[in-house]
C-alpha positions as CSV (number, residue, x, y, z in Angstrom):
1,M,48.4,-10.7,26.5
2,T,45.3,-9.8,24.4
3,N,46.1,-9.6,20.4
4,K,46.3,-5.3,20.5
5,E,48.9,-6.0,23.6
6,E,51.2,-8.2,21.6
7,E,50.9,-5.8,18.3
8,C,52.5,-2.9,20.4
9,L,55.5,-5.3,21.3
10,N,55.8,-6.0,18.0
11,I,56.6,-1.8,16.6
12,S,56.4,-2.5,13.1
13,R,53.0,-4.0,13.4
14,C,51.9,-1.3,16.3
15,R,48.8,1.1,15.0
16,V,49.5,4.2,17.5
17,C,53.1,3.9,16.5
18,K,53.2,4.2,13.1
19,P,53.5,7.7,11.0
20,G,49.8,9.4,10.5
21,S,48.0,7.9,13.6
22,T,46.8,10.7,14.8
23,L,44.6,11.4,11.9
24,I,42.5,7.8,13.3
25,N,42.9,8.7,16.7
26,K,41.9,12.6,16.7
27,T,44.3,13.6,19.0
28,G,43.3,17.3,19.7
29,G,41.6,17.5,22.9
30,W,44.2,17.4,25.7
31,R,46.1,20.4,24.5
32,N,46.5,23.4,26.6
33,F,47.0,26.1,24.0
34,R,45.8,26.5,20.4
35,P,47.4,28.2,17.7
36,V,45.4,30.6,15.7
37,Y,45.6,33.0,13.2
38,I,46.3,36.5,12.5
39,Y,45.2,36.5,9.3
40,E,46.2,40.5,8.5
41,K,50.0,39.3,8.7
42,C,49.9,36.0,7.3
43,T,51.9,36.2,3.8
44,K,50.7,32.5,2.4
45,C,53.7,31.1,2.7
46,G,52.6,27.7,4.0
47,I,55.4,26.8,6.1
48,C,52.9,25.8,9.0
49,H,51.3,23.9,6.9
50,I,54.8,22.1,5.9
51,V,56.4,21.8,9.4
52,C,53.1,20.6,11.3
53,P,53.5,17.0,13.2
54,D,49.9,16.2,12.4
55,M,48.7,17.4,9.3
56,S,46.5,19.6,11.3
57,I,46.7,23.0,9.0
58,K,44.3,22.4,5.6
59,P,45.0,24.9,2.7
60,R,41.8,27.2,2.2
61,E,40.7,27.8,-1.6
62,D,41.5,31.6,-1.0
63,G,45.4,30.3,0.2
64,F,44.9,30.9,3.5
65,F,45.4,27.9,5.8
66,E,42.9,27.1,8.8
67,Y,43.1,24.6,11.2
68,D,40.9,21.2,11.9
69,Y,41.0,21.7,15.7
70,D,40.2,17.6,15.8
71,Y,43.9,16.8,15.1
72,C,46.0,19.5,16.4
73,K,47.7,18.6,19.6
74,G,49.1,22.7,20.3
75,C,52.6,22.5,19.9
76,G,53.2,25.5,18.7
77,I,55.9,24.3,15.9
78,C,53.6,26.4,13.3
79,A,53.8,29.3,15.2
80,N,57.4,29.1,16.1
81,E,58.3,28.6,12.3
82,C,56.0,31.5,10.5
83,P,58.2,33.9,9.7
84,A,55.4,36.7,9.8
85,D,54.5,35.6,13.3
86,A,51.4,35.3,11.8
87,I,50.0,32.4,14.3
88,E,49.7,33.0,18.3
89,M,49.6,30.4,20.5
90,I,46.4,30.7,23.4
91,L,44.9,29.5,26.2
92,E,43.1,26.7,25.2
93,E,39.7,27.0,27.3
94,K,38.0,23.6,28.1
């Protein structure tokens, strides 16, 4: 058994299981859908930023938000929670 396998048996030391591991692993490459903003509808409320489990939504200086697609898994939580329907999930082109 390798050190990495032993580490994963002990969940408290497992790097993959710790919160925020997506920032290390760039997990966005396997998504099927990606979110796209409709800026004309966006009210700049920030709910998308708050609910994103991957922290892939970053605020811009103008008050809008943008996605870091390296980390976005395409889960759609942001689109489901957006009160202005300003986020559309589109099929990812590979």
